C-alpha positions, 0 to 999 in steps of 0.5 A: 321524599321531600320537595321544596316547601310550598309558597305561604300564600298568605305571605305574598303581596297578592294575598294581602292586597286581596285581604285588604279588598275582602275587608268591607267588600261590597259586591254590586253585580247590578252596577257593575253591569250597568257600568261595563257592557262588555263585562259578559263577553270579557269574563266568558271563556272557551275550554274545548267545547265548554263555554263558561261565563264567570261574569256573574261571579263576584270579581272585578279587573282588580280582584282578578289581577291579584288572584292571577298573581297569586296563581304566578306566585304560587307556581300553578303552571310550573307544578302543573308542568311538574305533575304531567312530566311525571315528577313525584309531586304526591310526596307523602307516598313518593309517587308520580301523579300521572292521571293525564297520561290515561287519556293522552292519544297513542299516535298523532301530533300530541304524542311525544317524539320520544318515549314518556318513561317514569320510574322506568316505564314507558307510560304511553305504551303501558297505558295503550297496552291496557286500553287495548286489552280492556277494549278486546274484552269489551267488544267479545262481551258486546258481541256475544262472543264472551258467554257465561257458563251456560252459553248465554250472552251476558246482559248484566255487568255488575261492577263491584267497587267503592270510592273511585272504583264506584263513584266514576263509573256510575257517574259516567254510565248514568251520564251516558246512558243514551250511548248504552248498547241496547240489550246491555245493562250496567249496575253498581254495588259499593256499600257493605250494607248487604241491602246493596248486593241483595237489591242489585242482584234479586231480579237478575239471571245468573246465566247472563251476569257478568261480575266486575270486581275493582280493587287495585290491591284486591283487598278492599274490605267491602269490595272483596266482602260484596265480591264473595256474596256475589260468588255465593249468589252465583253459585246458589242461582246457578245450582238451583237452576240445574246449570252447576253442580256442587263440584270445586271444578264447576264452581271455579268454572263458573267463576272464570266465565262470570268474574273478571277483575279490575286489579294488580294483585294477580295472585289474589285474583287467581286465589278467588277464581278469577283467571289472571288473563281477565285482570285489568291493571293500573298503576300507583300513579293514578289516584282512585278518584282520578281513575275513571278513565283507567281500566276501572271504567271497563264496566262503562266501556263495555256498555258504551263501547270502544269508540265511545270511550275513545272520545270520552278520553279525547274530551279529557285530553282536550281540557288537558291541553287547554290547562297546559297551554293556554295562558293564566288569564284565559285558563278556565280551570285556573280561573275557576279554582282562583275564584274558589279561593277567593270565595272560601278564604276571603269571602268565608264561603263554607260550601259549594253548590254543583247544579247540573240542569241535565238529568244525566248528570244527577251523579255528578255532584256526588262524584265531585264530592270525592274529587274535591273533598278527599283531594283538598281536605288537608291540614297540613301542606306537602312539606308537612308544615301546618296549613296557613288558610282554610282549605277545601270546600264542601261540595254538594248539589242536585240536578236541576229543578229538583234542587230549586224545590228543595234548597234554592231558598238557602241559596237565594236568600239565606245568610250563608254565601254559597257559590254555585256552578250551573252546568247545562247542555243545548241540545237534549238526548230527548227533545220531547214537546208537551203537546197539550199544555196547560193553557196558562204557564205552559202553552200547547207544543212547548219544547220542554227543554227550553222550558227547562233552560229558562229555568237555568238561565232565570236561576243565576239572573235571579242569584245575581241581580236579586230583587229590590224592595222597591221592585217588590213594592211596585207589584202591589205588595203590602208592606209588611211582606215586602222584606220577605219578597226581597232578594239581595242579589250578589249571589255568586255564580258560574254557568257552564253551557256545552252543545250536548252531553257527549262522551267528550263532554263528560270527559271535559267536565271531569278534567275541568274539575280535576284541574280546578282542584289542582289549582286550589291545592297548589295555591294552599301548598297541599298534597292533593293526591294522598288521602291518609284521612280515610285510613283511621276509620278503616283500621278502627273498624277492623279493630271493632269488628270483634266486639260487634260480633259479641267478643266480650274482651274486645267490647271491654277495651272500647271507650265508654260511648262506643262500648255502650253503643255496641252493647245497645246494638247486640241487645237490639240485634238479639 
């Protein structure tokens, strides 16, 4: 399928104006705040429950005006409308892009008056049919109505997937651990390294373990390899305990009670031994990295329950509606995406830090790595022409004060510009107090979350305003070390604050970044929804596998470096 050529952003007057500003740009956050007492309120916005402060970004009214014009010239709002309407904006795969349909409510004012039909399918009906099926199964497991082959209730759910079939579920599960039903646990296996599945199953009881194999095609190499290992583990454990004999009938019966699938390849699911009735499907208009709110999240639905999952979906939808209905000037995902373009393309930032000040979001940066870099790591535009700008950002980060004691030195005083998003919640899941204190820095009875949040506020303030040489000298510092203790400031940050880390807020955060990615991709003119870049390595791995297994002729066909490395591996393996 072909689509109208994207706008070349570098040809627009807005881009040229921004390039002119960037040439010799010298930000002055101290001066800007001093001159404008309303700066903080003017650059703080609300998206659902998220308060987003952009005031410590390297932005002025002039810069923002040109960025907003760039969004208009690039057709961000129009392309978003095309996406949610079901147009095939994923042009290289000729597909619609409808992850937003996964969280549309079944009933209510926001439901369209007429059926939402895309490619001959009523999307809303199909989505909620699958969701109801997942909810029904989850309730059976949670209530104990679904049991293992020996009649014991399920205590551990092991999700086997990779990429979007792992990163999303494990991140959401970790984020929402306070909502997990007592007596249930979820674990996640993704890496084909056998150590992963070994460690995840080593202390489990096969009689109380349920595996979810998540693979749309039921052919993903890593996932199916791990699924077979899990099946062998199940048979061995049940056999060793005397709960299973060696007959095919008994083995197949055990698989049917201890395995379900998230897949549309029902023939392959059945051949594996899983009852197709226990397979939950999704659609080709959902990319893996956008699929956590589909049946891919079944493991989390079981853990936290359908009611909490519904709240999770409602959080997504609230930000979808914000993106759809809010003018660009106040549209938080658009504004954040535009700032990222400003930093990447004009101020030459090479990476972007995401720093959650809540331990429950410790997997959020890893989740965003796939969402952002698999989406926008492209060198051709959606019409096949070469890009005219740098694209993509390198996302990374760690939670809270862990990062402060690791890489913050580089952000504060390094030579690289690293925009950073700080994420925090006002009310923690566990409001603990340090009743003893240390008599100095920490007073007895200290609210530990307040202490934690003091770090959150202090870091963005330090990055924005720094510390001048004169301020360092005024502390009595020796002149020889004044330069080392000076902070330049003008390091851009965005602060995102939520009331608490509810299922809704987690959904809001994911949708926020999905639409940031969309905004950037539209301006760069790239297809953010394909992922051909991950295919070549997979293909070569299958070609190289015989050589790694010791096939001499396959080894000889490799390049000299690969051949030498494999030969050395085989030597070491012996």
